[in-house]
Gaussian input, Z-matrix of N, CA and C with variables (Angstrom, degrees):
# hf/3-21g

backbone

0 1
 N
 C     1     B1
 C     2     B2     1     A1
 N     3     B3     2     A2     1     D1
 C     4     B4     3     A3     2     D2
 C     5     B5     4     A4     3     D3
 N     6     B6     5     A5     4     D4
 C     7     B7     6     A6     5     D5
 C     8     B8     7     A7     6     D6
 N     9     B9     8     A8     7     D7
 C    10    B10     9     A9     8     D8
 C    11    B11    10    A10     9     D9
 N    12    B12    11    A11    10    D10
 C    13    B13    12    A12    11    D11
 C    14    B14    13    A13    12    D12
 N    15    B15    14    A14    13    D13
 C    16    B16    15    A15    14    D14
 C    17    B17    16    A16    15    D15
 N    18    B18    17    A17    16    D16
 C    19    B19    18    A18    17    D17
 C    20    B20    19    A19    18    D18
 N    21    B21    20    A20    19    D19
 C    22    B22    21    A21    20    D20
 C    23    B23    22    A22    21    D21
 N    24    B24    23    A23    22    D22
 C    25    B25    24    A24    23    D23
 C    26    B26    25    A25    24    D24
 N    27    B27    26    A26    25    D25
 C    28    B28    27    A27    26    D26
 C    29    B29    28    A28    27    D27
 N    30    B30    29    A29    28    D28
 C    31    B31    30    A30    29    D29
 C    32    B32    31    A31    30    D30
 N    33    B33    32    A32    31    D31
 C    34    B34    33    A33    32    D32
 C    35    B35    34    A34    33    D33
 N    36    B36    35    A35    34    D34
 C    37    B37    36    A36    35    D35
 C    38    B38    37    A37    36    D36
 N    39    B39    38    A38    37    D37
 C    40    B40    39    A39    38    D38
 C    41    B41    40    A40    39    D39
 N    42    B42    41    A41    40    D40
 C    43    B43    42    A42    41    D41
 C    44    B44    43    A43    42    D42
 N    45    B45    44    A44    43    D43
 C    46    B46    45    A45    44    D44
 C    47    B47    46    A46    45    D45
 N    48    B48    47    A47    46    D46
 C    49    B49    48    A48    47    D47
 C    50    B50    49    A49    48    D48
 N    51    B51    50    A50    49    D49
 C    52    B52    51    A51    50    D50
 C    53    B53    52    A52    51    D51
 N    54    B54    53    A53    52    D52
 C    55    B55    54    A54    53    D53
 C    56    B56    55    A55    54    D54
 N    57    B57    56    A56    55    D55
 C    58    B58    57    A57    56    D56
 C    59    B59    58    A58    57    D57
 N    60    B60    59    A59    58    D58
 C    61    B61    60    A60    59    D59
 C    62    B62    61    A61    60    D60
 N    63    B63    62    A62    61    D61
 C    64    B64    63    A63    62    D62
 C    65    B65    64    A64    63    D63
 N    66    B66    65    A65    64    D64
 C    67    B67    66    A66    65    D65
 C    68    B68    67    A67    66    D66
 N    69    B69    68    A68    67    D67
 C    70    B70    69    A69    68    D68
 C    71    B71    70    A70    69    D69
 N    72    B72    71    A71    70    D70
 C    73    B73    72    A72    71    D71
 C    74    B74    73    A73    72    D72
 N    75    B75    74    A74    73    D73
 C    76    B76    75    A75    74    D74
 C    77    B77    76    A76    75    D75
 N    78    B78    77    A77    76    D76
 C    79    B79    78    A78    77    D77
 C    80    B80    79    A79    78    D78
 N    81    B81    80    A80    79    D79
 C    82    B82    81    A81    80    D80
 C    83    B83    82    A82    81    D81
 N    84    B84    83    A83    82    D82
 C    85    B85    84    A84    83    D83
 C    86    B86    85    A85    84    D84
 N    87    B87    86    A86    85    D85
 C    88    B88    87    A87    86    D86
 C    89    B89    88    A88    87    D87
 N    90    B90    89    A89    88    D88
 C    91    B91    90    A90    89    D89
 C    92    B92    91    A91    90    D90
 N    93    B93    92    A92    91    D91
 C    94    B94    93    A93    92    D92
 C    95    B95    94    A94    93    D93
 N    96    B96    95    A95    94    D94
 C    97    B97    96    A96    95    D95
 C    98    B98    97    A97    96    D96
 N    99    B99    98    A98    97    D97
 C   100   B100    99    A99    98    D98
 C   101   B101   100   A100    99    D99
 N   102   B102   101   A101   100   D100
 C   103   B103   102   A102   101   D101
 C   104   B104   103   A103   102   D102
 N   105   B105   104   A104   103   D103
 C   106   B106   105   A105   104   D104
 C   107   B107   106   A106   105   D105
 N   108   B108   107   A107   106   D106
 C   109   B109   108   A108   107   D107
 C   110   B110   109   A109   108   D108
 N   111   B111   110   A110   109   D109
 C   112   B112   111   A111   110   D110
 C   113   B113   112   A112   111   D111
 N   114   B114   113   A113   112   D112
 C   115   B115   114   A114   113   D113
 C   116   B116   115   A115   114   D114
 N   117   B117   116   A116   115   D115
 C   118   B118   117   A117   116   D116
 C   119   B119   118   A118   117   D117
 N   120   B120   119   A119   118   D118
 C   121   B121   120   A120   119   D119
 C   122   B122   121   A121   120   D120
 N   123   B123   122   A122   121   D121
 C   124   B124   123   A123   122   D122
 C   125   B125   124   A124   123   D123
 N   126   B126   125   A125   124   D124
 C   127   B127   126   A126   125   D125
 C   128   B128   127   A127   126   D126
 N   129   B129   128   A128   127   D127
 C   130   B130   129   A129   128   D128
 C   131   B131   130   A130   129   D129
 N   132   B132   131   A131   130   D130
 C   133   B133   132   A132   131   D131
 C   134   B134   133   A133   132   D132
 N   135   B135   134   A134   133   D133
 C   136   B136   135   A135   134   D134
 C   137   B137   136   A136   135   D135
 N   138   B138   137   A137   136   D136
 C   139   B139   138   A138   137   D137
 C   140   B140   139   A139   138   D138
 N   141   B141   140   A140   139   D139
 C   142   B142   141   A141   140   D140
 C   143   B143   142   A142   141   D141
 N   144   B144   143   A143   142   D142
 C   145   B145   144   A144   143   D143
 C   146   B146   145   A145   144   D144
 N   147   B147   146   A146   145   D145
 C   148   B148   147   A147   146   D146
 C   149   B149   148   A148   147   D147
 N   150   B150   149   A149   148   D148
 C   151   B151   150   A150   149   D149
 C   152   B152   151   A151   150   D150
 N   153   B153   152   A152   151   D151
 C   154   B154   153   A153   152   D152
 C   155   B155   154   A154   153   D153
 N   156   B156   155   A155   154   D154
 C   157   B157   156   A156   155   D155
 C   158   B158   157   A157   156   D156
 N   159   B159   158   A158   157   D157
 C   160   B160   159   A159   158   D158
 C   161   B161   160   A160   159   D159
 N   162   B162   161   A161   160   D160
 C   163   B163   162   A162   161   D161
 C   164   B164   163   A163   162   D162
 N   165   B165   164   A164   163   D163
 C   166   B166   165   A165   164   D164
 C   167   B167   166   A166   165   D165

   B1=1.4432
   B2=1.5304
   B3=1.3318
   B4=1.4615
   B5=1.5330
   B6=1.3225
   B7=1.4603
   B8=1.5259
   B9=1.3163
   B10=1.4640
   B11=1.5243
   B12=1.3266
   B13=1.4656
   B14=1.5244
   B15=1.3333
   B16=1.4631
   B17=1.5154
   B18=1.3181
   B19=1.4589
   B20=1.5185
   B21=1.3105
   B22=1.4636
   B23=1.5266
   B24=1.3191
   B25=1.4674
   B26=1.5305
   B27=1.3144
   B28=1.4620
   B29=1.5302
   B30=1.3238
   B31=1.4665
   B32=1.5239
   B33=1.3224
   B34=1.4593
   B35=1.5287
   B36=1.3222
   B37=1.4553
   B38=1.5297
   B39=1.3367
   B40=1.4697
   B41=1.5232
   B42=1.3066
   B43=1.4647
   B44=1.5338
   B45=1.3239
   B46=1.4638
   B47=1.5183
   B48=1.3042
   B49=1.4525
   B50=1.5245
   B51=1.3126
   B52=1.4687
   B53=1.5247
   B54=1.3282
   B55=1.4630
   B56=1.5306
   B57=1.3209
   B58=1.4572
   B59=1.5289
   B60=1.3066
   B61=1.4534
   B62=1.5078
   B63=1.2986
   B64=1.4584
   B65=1.5256
   B66=1.3242
   B67=1.4684
   B68=1.5173
   B69=1.3299
   B70=1.4626
   B71=1.5236
   B72=1.3399
   B73=1.4651
   B74=1.5249
   B75=1.3224
   B76=1.4663
   B77=1.5178
   B78=1.3261
   B79=1.4662
   B80=1.5267
   B81=1.2774
   B82=1.4561
   B83=1.5170
   B84=1.3295
   B85=1.4669
   B86=1.5211
   B87=1.3435
   B88=1.4583
   B89=1.5196
   B90=1.3176
   B91=1.4638
   B92=1.5240
   B93=1.3142
   B94=1.4660
   B95=1.5153
   B96=1.3441
   B97=1.4634
   B98=1.5310
   B99=1.3181
   B100=1.4583
   B101=1.5194
   B102=1.3371
   B103=1.4656
   B104=1.5391
   B105=1.3215
   B106=1.4637
   B107=1.5233
   B108=1.3141
   B109=1.4663
   B110=1.5270
   B111=1.3174
   B112=1.4589
   B113=1.5230
   B114=1.3108
   B115=1.4611
   B116=1.5290
   B117=1.3267
   B118=1.4648
   B119=1.5314
   B120=1.3313
   B121=1.4694
   B122=1.5221
   B123=1.3173
   B124=1.4655
   B125=1.5286
   B126=1.3139
   B127=1.4631
   B128=1.5278
   B129=1.3170
   B130=1.4556
   B131=1.5274
   B132=1.3189
   B133=1.4550
   B134=1.5309
   B135=1.3161
   B136=1.4687
   B137=1.5272
   B138=1.3295
   B139=1.4721
   B140=1.5230
   B141=1.3148
   B142=1.4631
   B143=1.5111
   B144=1.3249
   B145=1.4634
   B146=1.5104
   B147=1.3037
   B148=1.4624
   B149=1.5221
   B150=1.3009
   B151=1.4537
   B152=1.5307
   B153=1.3102
   B154=1.4579
   B155=1.5242
   B156=1.3109
   B157=1.4656
   B158=1.5167
   B159=1.3142
   B160=1.4757
   B161=1.5045
   B162=1.3060
   B163=1.4672
   B164=1.5116
   B165=1.3400
   B166=1.4807
   B167=1.5131
   A1=108.28
   A2=116.00
   A3=120.71
   A4=109.58
   A5=115.36
   A6=122.36
   A7=107.73
   A8=116.03
   A9=121.89
   A10=106.74
   A11=116.17
   A12=120.65
   A13=110.25
   A14=115.39
   A15=121.93
   A16=107.66
   A17=115.96
   A18=118.62
   A19=110.25
   A20=114.18
   A21=122.53
   A22=113.02
   A23=116.83
   A24=120.34
   A25=112.44
   A26=118.65
   A27=123.10
   A28=112.78
   A29=116.96
   A30=125.31
   A31=114.02
   A32=118.22
   A33=121.31
   A34=110.56
   A35=117.40
   A36=121.94
   A37=113.06
   A38=118.32
   A39=119.58
   A40=112.31
   A41=117.65
   A42=121.87
   A43=112.76
   A44=116.78
   A45=120.13
   A46=111.57
   A47=115.39
   A48=122.08
   A49=105.48
   A50=115.08
   A51=119.27
   A52=110.56
   A53=115.99
   A54=119.14
   A55=110.09
   A56=117.43
   A57=119.18
   A58=110.09
   A59=116.20
   A60=120.15
   A61=112.19
   A62=115.47
   A63=122.20
   A64=112.06
   A65=116.08
   A66=121.76
   A67=107.99
   A68=115.94
   A69=121.49
   A70=108.64
   A71=115.97
   A72=121.48
   A73=108.11
   A74=116.10
   A75=120.50
   A76=107.31
   A77=115.76
   A78=121.16
   A79=107.93
   A80=117.33
   A81=120.16
   A82=112.58
   A83=115.28
   A84=121.07
   A85=111.61
   A86=115.79
   A87=121.56
   A88=110.61
   A89=116.57
   A90=122.68
   A91=110.59
   A92=114.96
   A93=120.72
   A94=110.33
   A95=117.11
   A96=121.11
   A97=111.76
   A98=116.52
   A99=120.44
   A100=114.65
   A101=117.74
   A102=118.40
   A103=110.10
   A104=115.85
   A105=120.51
   A106=112.87
   A107=118.06
   A108=120.63
   A109=110.53
   A110=116.41
   A111=120.07
   A112=111.22
   A113=116.04
   A114=119.71
   A115=110.52
   A116=117.03
   A117=120.85
   A118=110.73
   A119=117.33
   A120=120.85
   A121=110.84
   A122=116.54
   A123=120.51
   A124=111.04
   A125=117.38
   A126=121.22
   A127=111.02
   A128=116.94
   A129=121.06
   A130=110.39
   A131=117.19
   A132=121.10
   A133=110.73
   A134=116.96
   A135=120.15
   A136=110.38
   A137=117.16
   A138=119.49
   A139=110.92
   A140=117.28
   A141=120.98
   A142=112.95
   A143=116.96
   A144=120.38
   A145=111.42
   A146=116.72
   A147=118.26
   A148=110.67
   A149=117.93
   A150=120.22
   A151=111.71
   A152=116.97
   A153=120.14
   A154=113.52
   A155=119.53
   A156=121.63
   A157=114.29
   A158=117.73
   A159=118.72
   A160=110.78
   A161=114.22
   A162=119.28
   A163=109.24
   A164=116.08
   A165=119.34
   A166=112.32
   D1=134.59
   D2=178.60
   D3=-116.14
   D4=127.58
   D5=176.87
   D6=-103.82
   D7=127.75
   D8=176.57
   D9=-107.67
   D10=120.41
   D11=-177.38
   D12=-123.16
   D13=136.35
   D14=174.55
   D15=-133.17
   D16=162.69
   D17=175.82
   D18=-149.33
   D19=156.00
   D20=173.19
   D21=48.51
   D22=55.22
   D23=-178.84
   D24=-77.75
   D25=-25.70
   D26=175.86
   D27=47.43
   D28=41.08
   D29=-179.69
   D30=68.75
   D31=14.81
   D32=173.93
   D33=-95.26
   D34=23.33
   D35=-175.12
   D36=-61.64
   D37=-26.80
   D38=178.92
   D39=-66.08
   D40=-17.40
   D41=-179.93
   D42=-88.84
   D43=-7.71
   D44=-178.20
   D45=-79.33
   D46=143.27
   D47=169.53
   D48=-111.37
   D49=109.73
   D50=-175.15
   D51=-110.33
   D52=134.22
   D53=176.43
   D54=-76.19
   D55=162.15
   D56=174.14
   D57=-65.30
   D58=151.52
   D59=179.63
   D60=-159.61
   D61=174.19
   D62=179.90
   D63=-96.58
   D64=-33.60
   D65=-178.87
   D66=-130.71
   D67=133.17
   D68=177.92
   D69=-111.30
   D70=130.89
   D71=178.97
   D72=-125.80
   D73=128.08
   D74=173.24
   D75=-116.39
   D76=119.42
   D77=178.80
   D78=-115.08
   D79=147.57
   D80=178.04
   D81=88.93
   D82=-160.46
   D83=-173.07
   D84=-82.53
   D85=130.53
   D86=173.14
   D87=-94.34
   D88=-26.90
   D89=-171.93
   D90=-115.89
   D91=173.32
   D92=176.12
   D93=-99.21
   D94=-61.07
   D95=-178.51
   D96=-90.11
   D97=-24.65
   D98=178.53
   D99=87.56
   D100=18.00
   D101=178.71
   D102=-83.12
   D103=171.28
   D104=-174.93
   D105=-65.37
   D106=-34.24
   D107=178.87
   D108=-62.71
   D109=-44.47
   D110=177.79
   D111=-64.24
   D112=-42.58
   D113=179.22
   D114=-61.71
   D115=-40.75
   D116=178.83
   D117=-62.22
   D118=-40.42
   D119=177.64
   D120=-62.76
   D121=-45.67
   D122=-179.79
   D123=-65.27
   D124=-42.18
   D125=179.79
   D126=-64.79
   D127=-38.19
   D128=177.71
   D129=-63.30
   D130=-41.62
   D131=177.61
   D132=-62.30
   D133=-43.88
   D134=179.95
   D135=-63.25
   D136=-44.42
   D137=178.37
   D138=-59.67
   D139=-45.37
   D140=179.85
   D141=-66.66
   D142=-39.67
   D143=-179.45
   D144=-67.52
   D145=-37.34
   D146=-175.17
   D147=-64.80
   D148=-31.89
   D149=178.88
   D150=-78.11
   D151=-39.05
   D152=-173.20
   D153=-87.30
   D154=-13.20
   D155=-174.71
   D156=-109.43
   D157=10.18
   D158=179.10
   D159=-70.40
   D160=144.92
   D161=176.52
   D162=-76.20
   D163=147.44
   D164=177.54
   D165=-68.12

């Protein structure tokens, strides 16, 4: 089992290179100001990453 963990992305998630994994953990700040628009962007990235980064 591979756990992929990131923290404090502050909406710079497009710059991350993430390996495939079984479990994704995000700790720390995902957003900068913390408004709903930023949260929606971060949540969309997590949803998209979880599908594309699963291990075979």
